[in-house]
C-alpha positions in Angstrom: -22.9 -21.8 -9.6 -25.3 -19.3 -7.5 -24.1 -21.4 -4.6 -20.2 -20.9 -5.5 -21.2 -17.5 -5.3 -23.0 -17.1 -2.2 -19.6 -19.0 -0.9 -17.3 -15.8 -1.7 -20.4 -13.3 -0.5 -20.2 -15.1 3.0 -16.6 -14.9 3.2 -16.6 -11.0 2.4 -19.8 -10.4 4.6 -18.0 -12.2 7.4 -20.8 -15.4 8.0 -18.5 -17.8 9.7 -20.5 -20.8 10.8 -21.6 -20.7 7.0 -18.1 -21.0 6.1 -17.6 -23.6 8.7 -20.4 -25.8 7.9 -19.3 -25.3 4.1 -15.5 -26.5 4.7 -16.8 -29.3 7.4 -18.6 -30.8 4.3 -15.7 -30.0 1.8 -12.1 -28.8 2.8 -11.0 -28.2 -0.9 -13.5 -25.1 -0.8 -10.6 -23.3 0.3 -8.7 -23.6 -2.8 -11.7 -22.4 -4.7 -11.6 -19.7 -7.0 -14.3 -17.1 -8.3 -14.3 -15.8 -11.9 -11.8 -13.2 -10.8 -9.5 -15.9 -9.6 -10.0 -15.2 -5.7 -10.3 -17.6 -3.0 -12.7 -17.0 -0.1 -9.4 -15.9 1.8 -9.0 -13.0 -0.6 -12.7 -12.1 0.4 -12.4 -12.6 4.3 -9.1 -10.4 3.9 -10.9 -7.5 2.2 -13.7 -7.7 4.6 -11.6 -7.6 7.5 -13.4 -10.7 8.9 -10.1 -12.3 11.5 -11.8 -15.5 12.8 -12.6 -16.3 9.2 -9.3 -15.5 7.9 -7.4 -17.1 10.8 -9.9 -20.3 9.9 -9.5 -20.4 6.1 -5.3 -20.1 6.4 -5.7 -23.4 9.5 -7.1 -25.2 6.9 -4.6 -24.9 4.2 -6.1 -22.2 2.4 -2.9 -20.3 0.2 -1.9 -17.6 1.9 -0.4 -15.9 -1.2 -2.9 -16.8 -3.9 -3.1 -14.2 -6.6 -6.5 -13.1 -7.9 -6.7 -12.2 -11.8 -4.6 -8.9 -11.2 -2.0 -10.6 -8.9 -3.7 -9.2 -5.7 -3.4 -11.5 -2.7 -5.0 -11.5 0.5 -2.4 -9.3 2.4 -2.8 -6.6 -0.4 -6.0 -6.7 -0.2 -6.2 -6.0 4.0 -3.6 -3.7 3.5 -5.9 -1.6 0.8 -8.7 -2.1 3.1 -7.5 -0.7 6.0 -7.7 -4.0 8.1 -5.1 -3.9 10.5 -6.1 -7.1 12.6 -6.0 -9.4 9.2 -2.8 -7.7 8.4 -1.3 -8.3 11.5 -2.0 -11.9 11.5 -1.5 -12.5 7.8 2.2 -11.4 8.3 2.5 -13.3 11.4 1.6 -16.5 8.7 4.5 -15.5 6.5 2.5 -13.6 4.0 4.8 -12.3 1.4 5.2 -8.4 3.1 6.4 -7.3 -0.8 4.1 -9.2 -2.9 3.1 -6.9 -6.1 0.1 -6.9 -8.6 0.3 -6.4 -11.7 0.6 -2.7 -11.4 3.5 -3.5 -9.1 1.6 -1.7 -6.0 2.7 -3.6 -2.9 0.7 -4.1 0.8 3.0 -1.0 1.4 1.9 1.0 -1.5 -1.5 0.6 -1.2 -1.7 1.4 2.6 0.2 4.4 2.3 -1.9 5.7 -0.5 -5.1 5.0 1.7 -3.5 6.8 4.6 -3.5 3.6 6.6 -0.7 4.5 9.7 -1.2 1.6 11.6 -1.0 -0.9 8.3 2.1 1.2 7.6 4.1 0.9 10.3 3.2 -2.7 10.6 4.3 -3.8 7.1 7.4 -1.9 7.7 8.3 -3.3 11.2 7.9 -6.9 9.1 10.5 -5.7 6.5 8.4 -4.3 4.1 10.7 -2.5 1.6 10.3 1.1 2.0 11.6 1.9 -1.4 9.6 -0.7 -3.5 8.9 0.5 -7.1 5.5 0.1 -9.1 5.8 -0.1 -12.9 6.0 3.3 -12.8 8.8 3.6 -10.7 6.4 5.3 -7.9 7.6 4.8 -4.8 5.7 4.6 -1.3 7.0 8.1 -0.9 6.2 9.5 -4.0 1.9 8.1 -3.3 1.7 9.3 0.0 3.7 13.0 -1.0 1.4 13.4 -4.4 -1.5 13.1 -1.8 -0.4 15.3 1.0 -0.8 12.4 3.5 1.5 14.0 6.3 1.4 11.0 9.0 2.5 8.8 6.5 5.2 10.8 4.8 6.5 11.5 8.7 6.5 7.6 9.0 8.5 6.9 5.8 11.0 9.7 6.5 11.7 8.0 9.6 12.3 4.8 8.1 15.8 3.6 7.6 17.2 3.4 3.8 14.5 5.7 2.9 15.6 7.6 -0.2 14.1 11.0 -0.5 15.1 11.3 -4.0 14.4 8.8 -6.0 12.3 9.0 -8.9 10.0 7.5 -11.3 9.6 6.5 -15.1 9.1 10.1 -15.6 11.9 11.6 -13.6 10.0 12.9 -10.6 11.1 12.9 -7.3 8.6 13.0 -4.6 9.0 16.6 -4.1 8.1 17.2 -7.8 4.4 15.2 -7.0 4.3 17.6 -3.6 5.2 20.9 -5.5 2.8 20.0 -8.2 -0.4 19.2 -6.0 0.2 22.1 -4.0 0.8 19.8 -0.5 2.7 22.6 0.8 3.5 21.2 4.4 4.9 17.9 3.0 6.9 19.7 0.4 8.4 21.8 3.2 8.9 18.8 5.3 10.6 16.7 1.9 13.1 19.6 1.7 13.8 19.8 5.6 15.3 15.9 4.9 17.1 16.6 1.9 15.0 16.7 -1.2 17.0 18.5 -4.0 14.7 21.2 -5.0 17.2 21.8 -8.5 16.8 18.4 -9.4 15.1 18.4 -13.1 12.6 15.6 -14.3 12.4 14.3 -17.9 10.6 17.6 -19.2 13.5 19.6 -17.3 11.6 20.8 -14.7 12.4 21.3 -11.3 10.2 21.0 -8.1 10.2 24.9 -7.9 8.8 24.9 -11.6 5.6 22.9 -10.2 5.1 24.9 -7.4 2.9 27.9 -6.8 4.7 31.1 -6.2 3.7 30.7 -2.4 5.3 27.4 -1.9 7.7 28.5 -4.2 8.4 31.1 -1.9 8.3 29.3 1.4 10.8 26.6 0.0 13.6 29.1 -0.9 12.9 30.7 2.3 13.6 27.6 4.2 17.0 26.9 1.9 18.3 30.8 2.5 17.9 29.4 6.4 19.8 26.2 5.8 17.7 23.7 5.2 
């Protein structure tokens, strides 16, 4: 049992020679799972160890294997900001729109973390820019609520982006940016056609959720024709 645990630790810590030695003795280790149903590929991807990831994929480790919460190696790499690993997994056909049990895709996780390079990589590889999690939140909801301006800018430039899309609570990205006082993001959303009068399921508009300063800024922007 301890030896099995060591194998996953080695993958996460980047101990390539140890991994190669193990696989040379037993090639089926690439499909072995830990207590959380993660393979060595999951752990190497999370750790950002490109050489180990490539070695495991070359030795037939399932590229879209899921753990006990449906995390794939690509979702983990995107979450952890491992751009080189993300690029490689995508090149090998990893499912770009895979979701975990909360409905979070690689793009949603990368947007939440502010990983600009990875967001761009995923979008170039046909990630669904409007993909929804189990609460109906889209990548734009997540980036807007966190005030991640560079990510919001990328998403708004993406073909097919839905600016006024709602989550299960009826909130648009503008609702969330106003509620969190993300002024710069909120104003940019308005410039891109966000509806300032849209009511959520509590009959609140984005302006209702904004503080007075932001409310005034949005009103001035609208008066200027935004």
